[in-house]
Rosetta silent file (secondary structure, phi, psi, omega in degrees, C-alpha in Angstrom):
SEQUENCE: MVVTPSSRCCGCLSLRYGTILIGVGNCVLYGCLYIWYLTSDLLHQGGFGDGLGFNSADVSILSILTVQLLVNILLLHGARVSLPAHTLPWLGVNAVAIGLYMAVIGRSLFLGTKSLYISYTAYVGSLTMMGLVTGLSLFCFFVVFQFRQNLIWERSIQDYHSEESVQPVPLESCLPPPSYYEVESDKQYKAALEDDPPDYEAAVAALEKGVEDCLESPKLENK
SCORE:     score description
SCORE:     0.000 S_00000001
   1 L     0.000  129.647 -179.057  112.842   75.040  136.360 S_00000001
   2 L   -92.493  128.102  179.066  111.614   76.675  133.144 S_00000001
   3 L   -86.578  120.063  179.438  111.891   80.483  132.991 S_00000001
   4 L   -89.175  145.127 -179.218  108.744   81.998  131.485 S_00000001
   5 L   -70.157  150.835  177.633  108.999   85.229  129.473 S_00000001
   6 L   -72.054  137.275 -177.053  107.721   88.479  130.960 S_00000001
   7 L  -120.660   23.774 -179.641  104.325   89.478  129.581 S_00000001
   8 E   -98.368  138.932 -178.437  103.937   92.927  131.120 S_00000001
   9 L   -97.677  -62.030 -178.470  103.704   96.033  128.974 S_00000001
  10 L  -124.383   21.696 -177.114  103.425   99.047  131.282 S_00000001
  11 L    91.124  -25.454 -178.687  103.092   97.351  134.647 S_00000001
  12 L  -116.216  -28.477 -179.670   99.299   97.215  134.391 S_00000001
  13 L  -109.595  149.263  172.952   98.640   95.762  130.946 S_00000001
  14 E   -79.517  165.249  179.377   99.924   92.567  129.416 S_00000001
  15 H   -63.695  -33.834  179.116  101.824   92.648  126.152 S_00000001
  16 H   -63.689  -49.802 -179.335   98.860   91.065  124.377 S_00000001
  17 H   -68.954  -33.294  175.309   96.410   93.748  125.525 S_00000001
  18 H   -64.009  -41.280  177.425   99.014   96.440  124.899 S_00000001
  19 H   -65.929  -40.999  177.136   99.468   95.201  121.329 S_00000001
  20 H   -63.799  -40.233  178.364   95.695   95.060  120.807 S_00000001
  21 H   -64.241  -39.841  177.406   95.376   98.602  122.169 S_00000001
  22 H   -63.891  -43.787  179.514   98.113   99.797  119.785 S_00000001
  23 H   -64.291  -43.024  179.628   96.381   98.125  116.837 S_00000001
  24 H   -65.684  -44.230  179.524   92.947   99.541  117.698 S_00000001
  25 H   -61.305  -42.527  179.129   94.363  103.045  118.263 S_00000001
  26 H   -68.612  -38.350  177.468   96.223  103.005  114.963 S_00000001
  27 H   -62.292  -43.114  178.141   93.205  101.671  113.073 S_00000001
  28 H   -64.854  -43.532 -178.732   91.033  104.467  114.484 S_00000001
  29 H   -63.082  -53.007 -176.742   93.710  107.096  113.770 S_00000001
  30 H   -72.305  -28.379  174.227   94.457  106.075  110.186 S_00000001
  31 H   -66.146  -43.297  176.912   90.792  105.406  109.449 S_00000001
  32 H   -64.434  -41.786  177.019   89.872  108.919  110.554 S_00000001
  33 H   -62.598  -38.554  179.874   92.763  110.367  108.514 S_00000001
  34 H   -62.687  -48.580 -179.112   91.638  108.346  105.495 S_00000001
  35 H   -66.221  -41.750 -179.774   88.071  109.611  105.713 S_00000001
  36 H   -63.515  -39.094  179.894   89.190  113.177  106.430 S_00000001
  37 H   -67.639  -38.168 -179.910   91.528  113.198  103.443 S_00000001
  38 H   -70.038  -28.828 -176.561   88.838  111.891  101.112 S_00000001
  39 H   -99.535   -8.484 -176.034   86.279  114.477  102.295 S_00000001
  40 L   -89.305  146.132  175.738   88.578  117.479  102.742 S_00000001
  41 L  -117.519   19.394 -177.242   89.101  120.145  100.064 S_00000001
  42 L  -108.016   -5.561 -173.178   91.866  122.011  101.897 S_00000001
  43 L   -85.687  -60.560 -174.559   94.855  119.722  101.358 S_00000001
  44 L  -124.664  106.201  175.959   95.737  119.647   97.673 S_00000001
  45 L   -70.416  136.060 -178.608   94.327  122.272   95.394 S_00000001
  46 L    82.638   10.832 -179.672   93.781  120.963   91.907 S_00000001
  47 L  -118.247 -144.473 -176.656   93.659  117.348   93.073 S_00000001
  48 H   -64.780  -30.695 -179.799   91.112  114.924   94.465 S_00000001
  49 H   -65.040  -26.612  178.369   89.845  117.542   96.927 S_00000001
  50 H   -97.490    8.277  179.091   88.683  119.751   94.055 S_00000001
  51 L    74.892   23.388 -178.064   87.081  116.912   92.113 S_00000001
  52 L  -104.883   14.208  179.799   89.755  116.871   89.411 S_00000001
  53 L    93.634  176.133 -177.485   90.927  113.307   89.929 S_00000001
  54 L   -83.148  140.053  167.760   93.926  111.848   91.722 S_00000001
  55 L  -110.971 -177.703 -175.915   97.391  113.316   91.453 S_00000001
  56 H   -63.238  -37.002  179.324  100.678  111.759   92.580 S_00000001
  57 H   -66.216  -41.858  177.965  100.437  113.241   96.082 S_00000001
  58 H   -60.979  -45.051 -179.415   96.929  111.854   96.555 S_00000001
  59 H   -63.061  -41.304 -179.401   98.001  108.376   95.442 S_00000001
  60 H   -64.227  -47.461 -176.959  101.047  108.421   97.762 S_00000001
  61 H   -67.802  -42.524  179.171   99.106  109.541  100.843 S_00000001
  62 H   -67.023  -33.806  177.194   96.203  107.159  100.251 S_00000001
  63 H   -66.502  -42.643  178.845   98.634  104.277   99.671 S_00000001
  64 H   -62.628  -45.179  179.761  100.428  105.003  102.950 S_00000001
  65 H   -64.851  -38.063  179.081   97.148  105.169  104.869 S_00000001
  66 H   -65.741  -43.297  179.327   95.903  101.940  103.237 S_00000001
  67 H   -63.344  -42.521  179.003   99.092  100.068  104.092 S_00000001
  68 H   -62.883  -40.424  177.565   98.953  101.290  107.689 S_00000001
  69 H   -63.705  -43.012 -177.836   95.334  100.161  108.011 S_00000001
  70 H   -65.619  -45.296 -177.535   96.114   96.726  106.585 S_00000001
  71 H   -69.324  -30.402  177.839   99.164   96.053  108.785 S_00000001
  72 H   -74.284  -35.301  173.880   97.306   97.196  111.909 S_00000001
  73 H   -64.780  -41.432  177.132   94.347   94.921  111.116 S_00000001
  74 H   -64.999  -36.019  176.630   96.818   92.076  110.611 S_00000001
  75 H   -63.805  -42.020  178.134   98.465   92.985  113.941 S_00000001
  76 H   -61.930  -43.147  179.002   95.104   92.768  115.712 S_00000001
  77 H   -65.385  -41.524  178.686   94.435   89.349  114.234 S_00000001
  78 H   -64.208  -38.638  177.620   97.923   88.125  115.156 S_00000001
  79 H   -69.877  -31.886 -178.191   97.540   89.335  118.749 S_00000001
  80 H   -73.274  -40.673 -176.578   94.122   87.721  119.045 S_00000001
  81 H  -103.381    5.139  176.934   95.149   84.270  117.785 S_00000001
  82 L    60.734   55.036  176.356   98.803   84.426  118.996 S_00000001
  83 L  -113.264  107.838 -178.208  100.499   84.245  115.588 S_00000001
  84 H   -66.160  -25.479 -178.615  103.955   85.889  115.651 S_00000001
  85 H   -67.394  -27.096 -178.594  104.199   85.937  111.856 S_00000001
  86 H   -76.791  -11.978  176.544  101.274   88.391  111.611 S_00000001
  87 H   -88.597  -12.982 -175.860  103.165   91.008  113.628 S_00000001
  88 H   -66.434  -42.665  176.586  106.104   91.080  111.210 S_00000001
  89 H   -59.514  -39.935  178.993  104.488   93.368  108.545 S_00000001
  90 H   -62.975  -41.966  179.386  103.595   95.922  111.228 S_00000001
  91 H   -64.215  -40.666  179.769  107.160   95.892  112.537 S_00000001
  92 H   -65.546  -46.686 -178.685  108.585   96.359  109.052 S_00000001
  93 H   -64.799  -42.460 -177.875  106.294   99.239  108.090 S_00000001
  94 H   -75.920  -25.940  172.930  106.755  101.077  111.374 S_00000001
  95 H   -64.529  -40.689  175.809  110.516  100.576  111.336 S_00000001
  96 H   -65.103  -41.891 -179.946  110.566  102.426  107.994 S_00000001
  97 H   -63.578  -42.280  178.971  108.258  105.121  109.409 S_00000001
  98 H   -64.529  -39.386  175.694  110.458  105.626  112.484 S_00000001
  99 H   -60.973  -40.375  177.393  113.503  105.915  110.234 S_00000001
 100 H   -67.352  -39.959  177.114  111.747  108.603  108.186 S_00000001
 101 H   -59.487  -45.425 -179.778  110.723  110.485  111.342 S_00000001
 102 H   -65.492  -36.538  178.011  114.310  110.516  112.544 S_00000001
 103 H   -65.361  -40.046  178.433  115.548  111.635  109.131 S_00000001
 104 H   -66.068  -41.403  178.190  113.081  114.563  109.130 S_00000001
 105 H   -63.597  -44.798  178.575  114.114  115.576  112.663 S_00000001
 106 H   -62.650  -40.420  178.246  117.797  115.397  111.727 S_00000001
 107 H   -65.294  -40.536  179.149  117.218  117.458  108.582 S_00000001
 108 H   -64.902  -41.367  178.143  115.260  120.072  110.515 S_00000001
 109 H   -65.580  -34.714 -178.157  117.995  120.338  113.130 S_00000001
 110 H   -73.744  -39.786 -176.494  120.648  120.649  110.436 S_00000001
 111 H   -79.681  -42.801 -179.469  118.874  123.321  108.366 S_00000001
 112 H    81.896 -175.348 -175.009  117.477  125.501  111.169 S_00000001
 113 H   -73.847  -31.800 -176.502  114.882  128.241  110.938 S_00000001
 114 H   -69.653  -42.729 -179.649  116.588  130.305  108.243 S_00000001
 115 H   -73.809  -28.557 -179.515  116.747  127.546  105.641 S_00000001
 116 H   -87.872  -12.472  177.952  113.211  126.336  106.421 S_00000001
 117 L    59.008   45.851  175.165  111.757  129.893  106.353 S_00000001
 118 L  -130.009  162.341  179.846  109.636  129.431  109.469 S_00000001
 119 L   -73.684  165.843 -178.512  109.482  131.272  112.751 S_00000001
 120 H   -67.254  -37.525  179.898  111.313  130.094  115.824 S_00000001
 121 H   -64.336  -44.634  178.257  108.074  129.229  117.615 S_00000001
 122 H   -66.433  -35.216  179.179  106.840  127.078  114.730 S_00000001
 123 H   -63.898  -48.113  179.790  110.283  125.485  114.451 S_00000001
 124 H   -65.573  -40.655  179.648  110.358  124.493  118.123 S_00000001
 125 H   -64.460  -41.199  178.950  106.742  123.336  118.026 S_00000001
 126 H   -66.770  -39.656  177.807  107.293  121.158  114.949 S_00000001
 127 H   -65.206  -40.236  178.488  110.426  119.594  116.458 S_00000001
 128 H   -63.730  -43.070  179.916  108.573  118.901  119.709 S_00000001
 129 H   -65.003  -44.288  179.392  105.655  117.303  117.866 S_00000001
 130 H   -65.780  -35.012  176.941  107.919  115.156  115.706 S_00000001
 131 H   -65.501  -40.955  178.003  109.908  114.110  118.784 S_00000001
 132 H   -65.390  -42.717  179.845  106.727  113.040  120.599 S_00000001
 133 H   -64.120  -41.328  179.926  105.489  111.103  117.570 S_00000001
 134 H   -66.946  -42.658  178.837  108.866  109.392  117.164 S_00000001
 135 H   -63.833  -42.307  178.300  109.102  108.504  120.859 S_00000001
 136 H   -65.853  -38.932  178.394  105.571  107.096  120.923 S_00000001
 137 H   -65.148  -39.858  177.689  106.252  105.110  117.746 S_00000001
 138 H   -63.768  -41.916  179.163  109.445  103.689  119.259 S_00000001
 139 H   -62.487  -46.500  178.394  107.595  102.658  122.416 S_00000001
 140 H   -62.568  -37.244  179.013  104.854  100.923  120.393 S_00000001
 141 H   -62.816  -44.869 -179.880  107.516   99.246  118.254 S_00000001
 142 H   -66.469  -35.717  177.918  109.299   97.821  121.301 S_00000001
 143 H   -63.633  -48.517 -179.366  105.997   96.585  122.780 S_00000001
 144 H   -66.824  -38.335  178.785  105.016   94.737  119.601 S_00000001
 145 H   -63.747  -43.730  178.488  108.560   93.425  119.142 S_00000001
 146 H   -67.229  -35.509  176.128  108.653   92.037  122.691 S_00000001
 147 H   -62.935  -41.265  177.260  105.202   90.532  122.212 S_00000001
 148 H   -63.806  -44.016  179.287  106.433   88.758  119.087 S_00000001
 149 H   -63.118  -38.585  178.465  109.537   87.460  120.919 S_00000001
 150 H   -65.760  -38.864  177.723  107.375   86.162  123.774 S_00000001
 151 H   -63.304  -42.570  178.658  105.101   84.315  121.356 S_00000001
 152 H   -65.361  -40.845 -179.651  108.108   82.652  119.723 S_00000001
 153 H   -64.999  -46.885 -179.928  109.581   81.806  123.139 S_00000001
 154 H   -62.378  -37.836  179.023  106.326   80.348  124.468 S_00000001
 155 H   -67.368  -38.445  177.807  105.902   78.254  121.345 S_00000001
 156 H   -66.970  -36.550  176.642  109.430   76.867  121.663 S_00000001
 157 H   -64.801  -42.508  178.265  108.764   75.993  125.330 S_00000001
 158 H   -63.926  -40.320  177.686  105.554   74.177  124.369 S_00000001
 159 H   -64.787  -36.950  179.846  107.371   72.255  121.640 S_00000001
 160 H   -65.635  -43.554  179.878  110.107   71.283  124.127 S_00000001
 161 H   -69.075  -36.070  178.572  107.582   69.935  126.656 S_00000001
 162 H   -66.920  -35.353  176.154  105.651   68.092  123.957 S_00000001
 163 H   -68.397  -34.843  178.046  108.865   66.389  122.805 S_00000001
 164 H   -69.194  -34.749 -177.134  109.642   65.349  126.390 S_00000001
 165 H   -75.112  -21.222  179.908  106.169   63.858  126.876 S_00000001
 166 L   -76.090  128.274  179.706  106.411   61.668  123.775 S_00000001
 167 L   -73.931  140.137  179.835  107.801   58.203  124.612 S_00000001
 168 L   -69.493  141.486  179.159  110.819   57.148  122.547 S_00000001
 169 L   -80.971  132.633  178.354  110.196   54.504  119.927 S_00000001
 170 L   -57.434  147.329 -177.696  112.337   51.342  120.354 S_00000001
 171 H   -66.847  -32.359 -177.828  115.177   51.064  117.934 S_00000001
 172 H   -65.615  -33.221 -179.789  114.179   47.555  116.867 S_00000001
 173 H   -72.993  -18.718  179.546  110.821   48.763  115.607 S_00000001
 174 H   -88.551  -14.360 -177.043  112.515   51.336  113.407 S_00000001
 175 L   -77.916  147.703  177.156  114.845   48.844  111.724 S_00000001
 176 L   -72.671  159.075  178.830  113.854   47.345  108.346 S_00000001
 177 L   -66.486  152.408 -179.014  113.066   43.622  108.122 S_00000001
 178 L   -67.223  153.317  178.899  116.020   41.303  107.378 S_00000001
 179 L   -77.795  170.228 -178.865  116.711   40.319  103.806 S_00000001
 180 H   -64.892  -38.572 -178.775  116.251   36.817  102.394 S_00000001
 181 H   -67.779  -36.554  177.747  119.987   36.141  102.323 S_00000001
 182 H   -65.409  -41.054  179.806  120.355   37.100  105.999 S_00000001
 183 H   -65.304  -43.877 -179.734  117.526   34.745  106.980 S_00000001
 184 H   -65.784  -39.668  179.197  118.971   31.832  104.973 S_00000001
 185 H   -68.105  -33.354  177.769  122.498   32.366  106.320 S_00000001
 186 H   -67.274  -39.509  177.991  121.123   32.441  109.862 S_00000001
 187 H   -64.373  -42.785  179.270  119.351   29.119  109.286 S_00000001
 188 H   -63.978  -36.801  179.282  122.507   27.515  107.920 S_00000001
 189 H   -66.557  -42.723  179.318  124.514   28.751  110.911 S_00000001
 190 H   -66.708  -37.236  178.969  122.028   27.309  113.401 S_00000001
 191 H   -66.155  -34.040  179.032  121.954   24.002  111.521 S_00000001
 192 H   -69.225  -31.678 -179.405  125.746   23.769  111.630 S_00000001
 193 H   -74.292  -29.555 -177.461  125.733   24.249  115.416 S_00000001
 194 L   -81.292  145.672  176.836  123.218   21.443  116.025 S_00000001
 195 L   -76.809  151.162  177.303  124.355   17.765  116.059 S_00000001
 196 L   -72.992  143.960  179.024  122.990   15.337  113.475 S_00000001
 197 L   -68.231  149.085 -179.401  120.374   12.904  114.846 S_00000001
 198 L   -69.155  159.857  177.502  121.595    9.252  115.354 S_00000001
 199 L   -71.990  168.493 -177.906  120.749    6.489  112.908 S_00000001
 200 H   -68.528  -41.909 -179.349  117.920    4.054  113.569 S_00000001
 201 H   -65.493  -41.544  178.990  120.183    1.070  114.199 S_00000001
 202 H   -65.301  -36.970  178.895  122.388    2.981  116.635 S_00000001
 203 H   -66.411  -41.168  179.293  119.303    4.181  118.498 S_00000001
 204 H   -66.660  -40.481  179.006  117.920    0.608  118.799 S_00000001
 205 H   -63.849  -39.934  179.061  121.317   -0.739  119.992 S_00000001
 206 H   -66.924  -35.953  178.609  121.531    1.990  122.626 S_00000001
 207 H   -68.261  -42.675  178.226  118.011    1.190  123.791 S_00000001
 208 H   -64.094  -39.224  178.893  118.732   -2.550  124.094 S_00000001
 209 H   -64.247  -37.366  178.477  121.917   -1.852  126.017 S_00000001
 210 H   -67.570  -37.879  177.958  120.020    0.307  128.448 S_00000001
 211 H   -66.033  -42.774  178.434  117.407   -2.401  129.013 S_00000001
 212 H   -61.685  -40.169  178.150  120.124   -5.037  129.673 S_00000001
 213 H   -62.940  -37.802 -179.714  121.816   -2.727  132.172 S_00000001
 214 H   -69.192  -33.488  179.906  118.541   -2.288  134.017 S_00000001
 215 H   -75.657  -33.105 -178.977  117.973   -6.072  134.178 S_00000001
 216 H   -76.800  -27.124 -176.449  121.476   -6.829  135.401 S_00000001
 217 H   -64.882  -36.996  175.273  121.522   -4.285  138.191 S_00000001
 218 H   -67.836  -32.561  178.720  119.005   -6.165  140.491 S_00000001
 219 H   -64.220  -42.094 -179.704  120.983   -9.396  140.089 S_00000001
 220 H   -66.473  -32.141 -179.247  124.174   -7.744  141.281 S_00000001
 221 H   -72.897  -34.388  179.915  122.384   -6.328  144.310 S_00000001
 222 H   -68.956  -33.038  179.130  121.014   -9.795  145.296 S_00000001
 223 L   -70.438    0.000    0.000  124.496  -11.292  145.197 S_00000001
């Protein structure tokens, strides 16, 4: 009995539809952020928002948003056509993002409100928001990771069944043809095993003797 991998995401959705939902949600989120950043004049004074060209912060943020859009589009394509390799960039990028989220949370917990110069309410609210974002990112990461493992598992099962269905090729058909020396030595061996044919005179004498025996046998019976 072959054990099939579990394909459930949250009890109601399959891993495929869960992965597609994650990809669509991220594409909508980062697309809206991309458009909002390009049209907003409240983020970076003296930068792209004020019409003064790109600065380093603008390039960094736009690069991050572009990479996120690309890996989520690739994730959608991989989930649609069942290609596990297309989910690997998304896993790599989001693993780095989750690591950064955890580093920011750890730094905030270590410094506290006095070093960050924010109120206690803002401190608690920011930690809560970062915790929710990190938890949701971890959940999406595990869903996509399990979907990738299931695709690899299903492909290995299909390859195993396809190998079982193929009939084995006889060993004789895989062997190369014999060489000239092997064929000649085989002929000489068979010729050595066979007896030489009798001479013509011996054959005629044996035939005459057989005829005489046949003629004499009725005479002996009459006597």
